[in-house]
C-alpha positions in Angstrom: -11.1 -108.1 29.5 -7.8 -106.6 28.7 -7.4 -104.8 25.3 -4.9 -102.7 23.4 -6.1 -99.5 21.7 -4.7 -98.2 18.4 -5.3 -94.9 16.6 -6.0 -94.7 12.9 -3.8 -92.8 10.5 -6.7 -92.2 8.0 -9.4 -90.7 10.2 -9.1 -88.5 13.3 -10.6 -89.9 16.4 -11.0 -93.4 15.0 -9.7 -96.2 17.3 -9.4 -99.9 17.2 -9.6 -102.0 20.3 -7.9 -105.4 20.2 -8.7 -108.1 22.6 -5.9 -109.3 24.9 -7.6 -112.1 26.9 -4.3 -113.8 28.0 -2.6 -110.4 28.8 -1.3 -111.6 32.2 0.4 -114.7 30.9 1.7 -113.9 27.4 3.7 -111.2 25.6 2.0 -109.0 23.1 1.3 -110.9 19.9 3.6 -110.5 17.1 0.7 -109.4 14.8 -2.2 -108.2 16.9 -4.2 -107.5 13.7 -4.3 -111.0 12.4 -7.9 -111.4 13.5 -9.0 -108.1 11.7 -10.5 -108.5 8.1 -8.2 -107.0 5.5 -10.8 -104.5 4.2 -11.1 -103.1 7.8 -7.4 -102.8 8.1 -7.2 -101.0 4.8 -9.9 -98.5 5.8 -8.3 -98.0 9.3 -4.8 -97.2 7.8 -1.6 -97.4 9.8 -2.3 -98.2 13.4 -0.4 -96.4 16.1 -0.5 -97.9 19.7 -2.2 -95.6 22.2 -2.6 -97.6 25.5 -3.5 -100.8 27.1 -6.8 -101.0 29.1 -8.7 -103.3 31.3 -12.4 -103.2 30.6 -15.3 -104.4 32.8 -19.0 -103.7 32.8 -18.7 -100.9 35.4 -16.0 -99.0 33.6 -17.1 -95.8 31.8 -15.8 -94.9 28.3 -16.0 -91.4 26.9 -17.7 -92.1 23.6 -18.9 -95.7 23.4 -20.9 -98.1 25.6 -18.4 -100.4 27.3 -20.8 -103.3 27.0 -20.8 -102.9 23.2 -17.0 -102.9 23.2 -16.9 -105.9 25.5 -19.4 -107.8 23.3 -17.4 -107.1 20.1 -14.2 -108.0 21.8 -15.6 -111.4 22.9 -17.2 -112.2 19.6 -14.9 -110.7 17.0 -11.7 -110.0 18.9 -11.8 -106.4 18.0 -13.9 -103.2 18.1 -13.8 -100.1 16.0 -14.7 -96.8 17.6 -15.8 -94.4 14.9 -15.2 -90.6 15.2 -18.1 -88.6 16.7 -20.3 -87.1 13.9 -22.3 -83.8 13.9 -20.2 -82.1 16.6 -19.1 -79.4 14.2 -21.2 -78.3 11.2 -18.9 -76.3 8.7 -22.1 -75.1 6.9 -23.8 -73.8 10.1 -24.8 -70.1 10.3 -22.6 -68.3 12.7 -24.4 -67.0 15.9 -25.6 -63.4 15.6 -22.9 -62.0 18.0 -20.0 -63.6 15.9 -20.9 -62.4 12.4 -18.3 -60.1 11.0 -15.9 -60.7 13.8 
């Protein structure tokens, strides 16, 4: 399955994958987001093209399970990759060696 990946202007590290099943035989669609619900587009903000990617079951993705992405692309035509949560806790107590540095 071929897809195009776009970065969100509203949230760092949020990405949208758009299915391109006929990639080899057609040009890029005039409006690749026509299949995405309006409320999702509003929450996503301005989309900036990042890359084109060919996905298959054996391919590894950094933050999401490729099988979930493939399933969503086949059923909905798009997939939203949310930013990772809990990597940095701004309220965490600094480790003992860093206090006062």
